[in-house]
TORGU-292185 format. One record per residue: x, y, z of N, C-alpha, C, O in turn. Coordinates in steps of 0.2 Angstrom, whole numbers, plus 2048, in hexadecimal, padded with zeros to 3 digits. Example, Ala and Ser with C-alpha at 12.3 -4.5 7.8 and 13.67 -1.06 7.14 Angstrom:
2
8427E482783E7EA8278427F08278477EF82A/8407F58238447FB824840800827843806828/
end
This chain:
316
E47A2B2D9E4DA2E2DDE4DA362DCE4AA392D7/E50A392E1E4FA412E1E55A442DCE5AA412DB/E52A482D8E55A4C2D2E5BA512D6E58A542DB/E60A522D5E65A562D6E65A5D2D2E65A5D2CC/E65A612D6E63A682D3E6AA6B2D1E6EA6E2D5/E6CA6A2CAE72A6D2C9E73A742C8E78A772C7/E6DA782C9E6DA7F2C8E6FA832CEE71A882CE/E6DA802D4E6EA822DBE75A852DDE7AA812DC/E76A8B2E0E7CA8C2E1E80A892E6E7DA872EB/E87A882E5E8AA842E9E8DA882EEE8EA8E2EE/E8FA852F4E91A872FBE98A8A2F9E9CA872F5/E9AA8F2FCEA1A922FBEA6A8E2FEEA4A8C304/EACA8C2FBEB0A882FEEB3A8B305EB3A91307/EB5A86309EB8A8830FEBDA8D30FEC1A8E30B/EBDA91313EC3A97313EC1A9E30FEC5AA3310/EBCA9D30CEBAAA2308EB7AA830CEB2AA7310/EBAAAE30CEB8AB3310EB0AB530EEAEAB5309/EADAB7314EA6AB8314EA5ABF310EA9AC4310/EA1AC030CEA0AC730AE9EACD30EE9BACC312/EA1AD230DEA0AD8311E99ADB310E97ADD30A/E95ADC315E8DADE314E8EAE6312E8BAE830E/E94AE8314E94AF0314E97AF230DE98AF830C/E99AEE309E9CAEF303E99AF42FEE93AF22FC/E9BAF82FCE97AFD2F8E93B032FCE90B082F9/E93B02303E91B09306E95B0E306E9BB0E308/E92B14305E96B1A305E96B1D30CE91B2030F/E9BB1C30FE9BB1F316E9DB26317E9CB2831D/E9FB29311E9FB30312E99B34312E99B3A313/E94B30310E8DB33311E8AB34318E86B3831A/E8DB2E31CE8BB2E322E8DB32328E8AB3232E/E93B36325E97B3932AE93B3F32CE8FB42328/E94B42332E8FB47335E91B4E332E97B50333/E8DB5332EE8FB5932CE8AB5E32EE84B5C32D/E8DB63330E88B69332E84B6C32DE7FB6E32D/E88B6A328E82B6D322E7CB69320E78B6A31B/E7CB64323E76B5F322E71B61328E72B6132E/E6AB64326E66B6532BE64B60331E64B63337/E64B5B32FE62B56336E68B5633BE67B56341/E6FB56338E74B5533CE74B5C340E75B5C346/E73B6233DE73B69341E6DB68346E6FB6A34B/E67B66345E62B66348E64B6234FE63B64354/E67B5C34EE69B56352E6EB5B358E6DB5B35E/E73B5E355E78B62359E75B6735DE77B68363/E71B6A35AE6DB6F35DE6AB6D364E6AB71369/E65B68363E61B65368E65B6236DE63B62373/E6CB5F36CE70B5C371E73B62375E73B6237B/E74B68372E76B6D376E71B70379E73B7037F/E6AB71378E65B7237CE63B6E382E61B71387/E64B68381E63B63386E68B6338BE66B63391/E6FB6438AE74B6538EE73B6B392E73B6A398/E72B7138FE71B76392E6CB77397E6EB7939C/E65B74395E61B7339AE62B6E3A0E60B703A5/E66B6939EE68B653A4E6DB683A9E6CB673AF/E71B6C3A7E76B703AAE72B743AFE73B743B5/E6DB793ACE69B7D3B0E65B7A3B5E64B7C3BB/E62B733B3E5EB713B9E64B6E3BFE62B6E3C5/E69B6C3BEE6EB6A3C3E70B703C7E72B703CD/E70B763C4E72B7C3C8E6FB7C3CFE73B7D3D4/E68B7B3D0E66B7C3D8E69B763DBE6BB773E1/E68B713D8E6AB6A3DCE71B6C3DFE72B6C3E5/E76B6D3DBE7DB6F3DCE7EB743E1E82B743E4/E7AB793E1E7AB7F3E5E77B7D3ECE7AB803F1/E73B783EDE70B773F3E76B723F6E77B743FC/E79B6E3F3E7EB6A3F5E84B6E3F7E88B6C3FC/E85B733F3E8CB773F6E8AB7C3FCE8EB7D400/E84B7D3FCE82B82402E83B7D408E86B7E40D/E7FB76407E80B7140DE88B6F40EE8AB6F414/E8CB6F40AE93B6D40CE97B74410E9AB73415/E95B7940CE97B8040FE96B81416E9AB8341A/E8EB81417E8CB8341DE8CB7D422E8DB7F428/E8BB77420E8BB72425E92B6F426E93B6C42B/E96B6F421E9CB6C422EA1B70428EA5B6D42B/E9FB76429EA3B7A42DEA2B76435EA7B76438/E9CB74436E9AB7343CE9BB6B43DE99B69443/E9DB67439E9EB6043AEA3B5F43EEA9B6143D/EA3B5B444EA8B58448EA5B5244BE9FB5044B/EAAB4F44FEA8B48452EA3B49458EA0B4445A/EA3B5045BE9EB51461E96B5145EE91B50462/E95B53457E8EB53454E8CB4C455E86B4B455/E90B47455E8DB40455E8DB3D45BE8AB3745C/E8FB40460E8FB3D466E8BB4146BE89B3E470/E8AB4746AE87B4B470E80B4C46EE7EB4B468/E7CB4F473E74B51473E74B57471E79B5B471/E6EB5946DE6CB6046BE6DB65471E6BB64477/E70B6B470E71B70475E6BB74476E67B75472/E6AB7647CE65B7B47EE66B8247BE6CB84479/E61B8647BE63B8D478E67B9147BE68B90481/E6BB95477E72B9947AE77B9447CE7CB9747E/E76B8E47BE7BB8947EE80B88477E7EB88471/E86B87478E8BB86472E8CB7E472E8CB7B477/E8EB7C46CE91B7546CE8BB7146AE87B73466/E8BB6B46DE86B6646CE86B62466E8BB63462/E81B5D464E82B5945FE7AB5745EE75B59460/E7AB52459E73B4F458E74B48457E71B45452/E78B4445BE78B3D45CE72B3A45DE70B3545A/E6FB3C462E68B38463E63B3945DE5FB3445C/E63B3F459E5FB3F452E61B3A44EE5DB3844A/E69B3944DE6BB34448E69B2C44BE66B28447/E69B2B451E67B25454E5EB24453E5CB1F452/E5CB29454E53B28453E52B2844CE4EB2444A/E56B2B447E54B2A440E55B2243FE50B1F43C/E5AB20441E5CB1943FE58B14442E56B0F43F/E55B16448E51B1144BE4AB12448E47B0D447/E47B17446E41B17443E40B1543CE3BB12439/E46B16439E46B13432E48B0C432E45B0942E/E4BB0A437E4CB01439E45AFE439E43AFA436/E41B0243EE3AAFF43FE36B00439E32AFB438/E36B05435E33B05430E34B0042AE30AFD427/E3BAFF42BE3DAF9425E3BAF2427E3AAEE423/E3BAF142EE39AEA431E31AEA42FE2FAE542D/E2DAEE430E26AEE42EE24AEE426E20AEB423/E28AF1423E26AF241BE2AAED417E26AEA412/E30AEB418E34AE7413E30AE0413E2EADE40E/E30ADD418E2DAD6418E26AD5415E24AD1411/E21ADA416E1BADB414E1BADD40CE17ADB408/E1FAE140BE20AE4404E23ADE3FFE21ADE3F9/E28ADA401E2AAD63FDE26AD03FCE26ACD3F7/E22ACE401E1DAC8400E18ACA3FCE15AC73F8/E16AD13FDE10AD33F9E13AD33F1E10AD23EC/E19AD53F1E1CAD73E9E1CACF3E7E1AACE3E1/E1EAC93EAE1FAC23E7E18AC03E6E17ABD3E1/E12AC33E9E0BAC13E9E08AC53E1E05AC23DD/E0BACA3E0E09ACF3DBE0CACC3D5E09ACC3D0/E13ACA3D5E16AC83CFE13AC03CDE13ABF3C7/E11ABD3D1E0FAB63D0E08AB53CEE06AB13CA/E04ABA3D0DFDABA3CFDFBABB3C8DFFABF3C4/DF6AB83C5DF4ABA3BEDF1AC03BDDEDAC43C1/DF2AC23B7DF0AC93B5DE8ACB3B7DE7AD13B7/DE4AC63B7DDCAC63B8DDBAC63C0DD5AC63C2/DE0AC63C5DDFAC53CCDDDACC3CEDE1AD03CE/DD7ACD3D1DD5AD33D3DD9AD53D9DDCADA3D9/DDAAD13DEDDDAD33E4DE4AD63E2DE6ADB3E4/DE8AD33DEDEEAD53DCDEDADB3D8DF1AE03D9/DEAADD3D4DE8AE33D0DE7AE93D6DE9AEE3D6/DE3AE73DBDE0AEB3E0DE7AEE3E5DE7AF33E7/DEBAE93E6DF0AEA3EADF6AEE3E6DFAAF23E9/DF6AED3E0DFBAF13DBDF8AF93DADFCAFE3DA/DF2AF93DADEFB003D9DF0B043E0DF3B0A3E0/DEFB003E6DEFB033ECDF7B053ECDF8B0B3EE/DFCB013EBE03B033ECE05B0A3E7E08B0E3E9/E01B093E2E03B0F3DEE00B153E0E03B1B3E0/DFAB153E2DF8B1A3E6DFBB1D3ECDFCB233ED/DFFB183EFE02B1A3F6E08B1D3F5E0BB203F9/E0CB1D3EDE11B1F3ECE11B273ECE15B2B3ED/E0BB293EBE0AB303EAE06B333F1E03B383F1/E06B2F3F7E03B303FDE06B36400E0CB36401/E03B3B402E06B40406E08B3E40DE04B3C410/E0EB3F40EE12B3D414E0FB3F41AE0DB3B41E/E0DB4541BE09B47421E03B42422E02B41428/E00B4041DDFAB3C41FDFCB35422DF8B32425/E02B32420E05B2C423E06B2D42AE04B2942E/E09B3342CE09B35434E02B37437E01B3443D/DFDB3A434DF7B3A437DF4B33439DF2B3243E/DF5B2F434DF3B28434DF6B2443ADF2B2043E/DFDB2543BE00B22440DFFB26447E00B2344D/DFDB2C447DFBB3044DDF5B2C450DF4B2B456/DF0B2B44BDE9B2944DDEAB2144FDE5B1F452/DEDB1D44DDEEB1744FDF4B15455DF3B10458/DF8B19455DFDB1745ADFDB1D460DFDB1C466/DFEB2245DDFFB28463DFAB28467DFAB2846E/DF3B29464DEEB2A468DEDB2446DDEBB24473/DEDB1D46ADEDB1746EDF1B16473DEFB14478/DF8B18472DFDB17478DFEB1E47CE01B1E481/DFAB2247ADFCB2947DE02B2C47EE03B2F483/E06B2B479E0BB30479E10B2F472E0FB2946E/E14B33470E18B3346BE1DB2D46BE1FB2B471/E1EB2A465E24B24467E28B23460E25B2645B/E2DB20460E30B1D45AE2CB18457E2DB18451/E28B1445AE24B0F457E1FB12452E1DB1044C/E1DB18455E18B1B450E1BB1F44AE19B20444/E21B2144BE25B24446E27B1F441E27B2043A/E29B19444E2BB1343EE25B1143BE26B0D436/E1EB1243EE18B0E43AE17B14434E15B1242E/E18B1B435E16B1F431E1BB1F42AE1AB20424/E22B1D42DE27B1D427E26B16424E27B1541E/E24B11427E22B0B423E1CB0B41EE1DB08419/E17B1041FE12B1141AE15B15415E12B1440F/E1AB18415E1CB1B40FE22B1740CE24B17406/E25B1340FE29B0E40CE26B08408E28B07402/E21B0540BE1DB00409E1CB00401E1DAFB3FE/E19B063FDE17B053F7E1FB063F2E1FB053EC/E23B073F5E29B093F1E2DB013F0E30AFF3EB/E2DAFD3F6E30AF73F7E2BAF23F3E2EAEE3EF/E25AF33F4E20AEF3F0E20AEF3E8E20AE93E5/E21AF53E6E22AF53DFE28AF33DBE29AF03D6/E2DAF53DFE34AF43DDE36AEC3DCE39AEA3D7/E33AE93E3E34AE13E3E30ADF3DFE32ADA3DC/E2AAE03DCE26ADD3D8E29ADD3D1E2AAD83CE/E2CAE33CFE30AE33C8E37ADF3C8E39ADC3C3/E3AADE3CFE40ADA3CFE3EAD23CFE42ACE3CC/E38AD13D1E36ACA3D1E34AC83C9E36AC33C6/E30ACD3C7E2EACB3BFE34ACB3BAE34AC83B5/E3AACF3BCE40ACE3B7E43AC73B8E46AC63B3/E41AC33BDE44ABC3BDE42AB93B6E3CAB93B4/E47AB53B2E45AB23ACE41AAC3AEE42AA83B3/E3CAAB3AAE36AA53ABE3BA9E3AAE39A993AD/E40A9E3A6E43A973A7E46A953AEE46A8F3AF/E48A9B3B2E4AA983B8E45A963BCE46A903BE/E3FA983BDE39A963C0E38A8F3BDE37A8A3C1/E37A8E3B6E34A883B3E39A823B5E37A7C3B6/E41A843B4E45A7F3B7E44A7C3BDE43A763BE/E43A813C2E42A7F3C9E3CA7B3CBE3BA773CF/E36A7C3C6E30A793C7E32A723C4E30A6C3C7/E36A723BEE37A6C3BBE3BA673BFE3AA613BF/E3FA6A3C3E43A653C8E3FA633CFE43A613D3/E38A653CEE34A623D4E34A673DAE32A653DF/E35A6E3D9E35A723DEE2EA753DEE2BA753D8/E2BA763E5E24A793E6E25A803E4E2AA833E2/E1FA843E4E1FA8B3E3E22A8F3E8E24A953E7/E22A8B3EEE26A903F4E2CA8E3F3E30A933F4/E2FA893F1E37A873F1E38A8C3EBE3DA8F3EC/E34A8D3E5E37A913DFE38A983E2E3CA9C3DF/E33A9A3E7E34AA13E7E38AA33ECE3BAA83EB/E3AA9E3F2E3FA9F3F6E46A9E3F4E4BAA13F7/E47A993EEE4EA973EDE4FA9A3E5E55A993E3/E4BA9C3E2E4CA9E3DBE4AAA63DAE4FAAA3D9/E43AA83DCE41AAE3DAE45AB53DFE49AB93DD/E44AB33E6E47AB83EAE4FAB83EAE51ABD3EB/E54AB33E9E59AB43E8E5BAB83E3E5FABC3E3/E59AB53DDE5AABA3D7E59AC13D6E5CAC53D4/E52AC23DAE50AC93D9E52ACD3DFE51AD33E0/E56ACA3E4E58ACE3E9E5CAD53E7E5AADA3EA/E60AD53E3E64ADB3E1E5DAE13E0E5DAE63E3/E59AE03DCE54AE43DAE4FAE53E0E4CAEB3E1/E4FAE03E5E4BAE23EAE4EAE63EFE4BAEB3F1/E54AE63F0E58AE93F4E59AF03F2E5AAF53F6/E59AF13EBE59AF83E9E52AFC3EAE53B023EC/E4CAF93EBE46AFC3EDE46AFD3F4E43B023F7/E49AF93F8E4AAFA400E4EB00401E4CB04405/E54B013FEE58B073FEE55B0C3FCE56B11400/E51B0D3F7E4DB133F5E48B153FAE47B1A3FC/E45B103FDE40B11401E43B14409E40B1840C/E49B1040AE4CB13411E4FB1B410E4FB1F415/E51B1C409E53B23408E4EB27409E4FB2D40C/E47B26406E42B2A407E3FB2B40EE3CB30410/E3FB26412E3DB26419E41B2A41DE3FB2D422/E48B2A41BE4DB2D41FE4CB3641FE4FB39424/E49B3841AE49B3F419E41B4041BE3FB45418/E3DB3D41EE37B4041EE36B44425E39B4242A/E32B49426E32B4D42BE2AB4D42DE29B4C433/E26B4F429E1FB4F42BE1DB4A42FE1BB4C434/E1DB4342DE1AB3E431E1EB3D437E1BB3943B/E23B3F439E26B3F440E24B44444E26B4444A/E21B49441E1FB4F446E18B4C449E17B4E44F/E15B48446E0FB46449E10B3F44DE0CB3E452/E15B3C44DE16B36450E1BB35454E1AB3345A/E22B37453E27B36457E29B3D45BE2DB3D45F/E26B42458E29B4945AE30B4A45AE33B4A455/E32B4B460E39B4D461E3BB4C468E37B4D46D/E42B4C469E45B4A470E4CB4C471E50B4C46C/E4EB4F476E55B51477E59B4D47AE5FB4F47C/E56B4647BE59B4147EE5BB3C47BE59B3B475/E5FB3647DE62B31479E5BB2C479E57B2D47D/E59B29473E54B24473E54B1D477E52B18475/E57B1D47DE58B18481E57B19488E56B1F48B/E56B1348BE54B14492E58B0E496E57B08495/E5DB10499E62B0B49BE66B08496E6AB0C492/E66B02496E69AFF48FE64AFC48AE67AF8486/E5DAFE48AE59AFC486E56B02482E57B08484/E54B0147CE51B06478E4BB0847AE47B0447C/E49B0E47BE42B1147DE3DB13477E3CB19475/E3BB0E475E37B0E46EE30B1346FE2DB1646A/E2DB13475E28B15477E27B1C47AE23B1E47E/E2DB20478E2EB2747AE30B2C474E32B2946F/E2EB32474E30B37470E38B3646DE3CB35471/E39B35467E3FB34464E41B3945FE3CB3C45C/E47B3C45FE4AB4045BE4CB3E455E4EB38454/E4CB41450E4EB3F448E52B46445E51B4B448/E55B43441E59B4943CE54B4E439E55B5443A/E4FB4B436E4AB4F432E47B54437E46B5A436/E44B5243CE41B57441E47B5B443E46B62443/E4CB58446E51B5D448E53B63444E54B69446/E54B6243DE55B67438E4FB6D438E50B73438/E48B69439E43B6E438E42B7243EE40B7843E/E44B6F444E43B7344BE49B7944BE48B7F44B/E50B7644AE55B7C44BE55B80445E57B86447/E53B7F43FE54B8343AE50B8943BE52B8E439/E4AB8A43FE46B8F440E49B93447E46B98449/E4DB9044AE4FB94451E54B9B44FE57B9B44A/E54B9F454E58BA6453E5EBA5455E62BA9456/E60B9F457E68B9E45AE6DB9B455E6BB96451/E72B9E455E77B9C44FE79B9544FE7AB9144B/E7BB94456E7DB8C457E78B87454E7BB82450/E73B87455E6CB83453E6CB8344CE6AB7E449/E6DB89449E6CB8A442E71B8643FE70B8343A/E78B87441E7DB8443DE7CB7C43FE7EB7843B/E7AB7A444E78B73445E74B70440E75B6B43D/E6FB7443FE69B7243AE6DB70433E6BB6B430/E72B75431E75B7342AE79B6E42CE79B6A427/E7DB6D430E80B66431E7CB60431E7EB5B42E/E76B60434E72B5B434E6FB5A42EE6DB5442C/E6EB5F429E6BB5E423E71B5B41FE70B5641B/E77B5D41FE7DB5B41BE7CB5341DE7CB4E419/E7CB51423E7DB4A425E78B45422E79B40420/E71B49423E6DB44421E6CB44419E6AB3F416/E6EB49415E70B4840DE75B4440CE75B40407/E7AB42410E80B3E40FE7DB37410E7FB3240D/E79B36415E76B30417E72B2D411E72B2840F/E6DB3140FE69B30409E6DB2F403E6AB2B3FF/E71B32402E76B313FCE7AB2A3FCE7AB263F7/E7CB29402E7FB22402E7AB1D401E7BB183FD/E74B1D404E6FB18403E6DB183FCE6DB123FA/E6DB1D3F8E6BB1E3F1E71B1A3EDE6FB163E8/E77B1B3EFE7CB183EBE7CB113EBE7DB0E3E6/E7AB0F3F2E7AB073F2E75B043EEE75AFF3EB/E6EB083EFE6AB063EAE6BB063E3E68B023E0/E6FB0B3E1E70B0B3D9E76B053D7E75B033D1/E7AB033DCE80AFF3DBE7BAF83DAE7DAF33D6/E76AF73DFE72AF03DFE6EAF03D8E6DAEB3D6/E6CAF63D6E68AF63D0E6CAF43CAE6AAF03C6/E73AF63CAE78AF53C4E79AEE3C4E7AAEB3BF/E7AAEB3CAE7BAE33CBE76ADF3C9E78ADA3C7/E70AE13C9E6BADD3C7E6BADE3BFE6AAD93BC/E6BAE43BDE6BAE43B6E70AE03B1E6FADE3AC/E77AE03B5E7CADC3B2E7AAD53B2E7BAD13AD/E77AD33B7E75ACB3B8E70ACA3B2E6DAC43B2/
end
């Protein structure tokens, strides 16, 4: 028969308050005091970091102030509905440039987002020793630092020279090359963040790998994927060099009758700013400032959407 250990401590009776683990700790010694070297050093470093942060923000806020001051005076409804003015002509707008920017960024998204998401799923699901996955991931990281003008040269050689003219399609291809690595890498991270238990539960219920990807992985990782897409769109909207080689510029609407004219030179906000900022005409210079303000606001809105989606994924 087992022997009862009478020396073992008895459990405290019900209702007995638990002992305080911080009993006997002298909290007075933990208070911050400038007489202590560590506290003084921490305070000084905090002040230095704060001062450096404010100094780094001065150029940013000065540029924003200049944009709102110079560009805000020119803003009007006519800017969004009229065509660019001729030299020495007053008034006008850049509605065609806004439409062209949206068209080319939309084409770039149609090309880069599906390929980027599918590639990201493959990279996230592949084994670490998969050479193809490692090569694709390395190529995507190299493309993140790819000079944008080289993307324009590539699109110029593959589309402009073959079709015989500048077009929105060539501009969309150049922007898609720049968007693709951002979409790939952010989407891969989003898919990897999906808990393994969710995938195992889906497979345990009899779902195939394809069903698991479409019904579990992608819906769960969608906020993170959309964050990457928004960041890529924001980068593509502000590119100028690739469009100089591909879409060039146009003073007309990117339409032909009731249809979009995708195979003709197309205006964009970035190229309009580049062209008008160097002109000796006051109206065009003021319009370049207004176009810069509109472009910054568009990029800011897209970035805010991406940040909100990123926070939503973190909360999930």
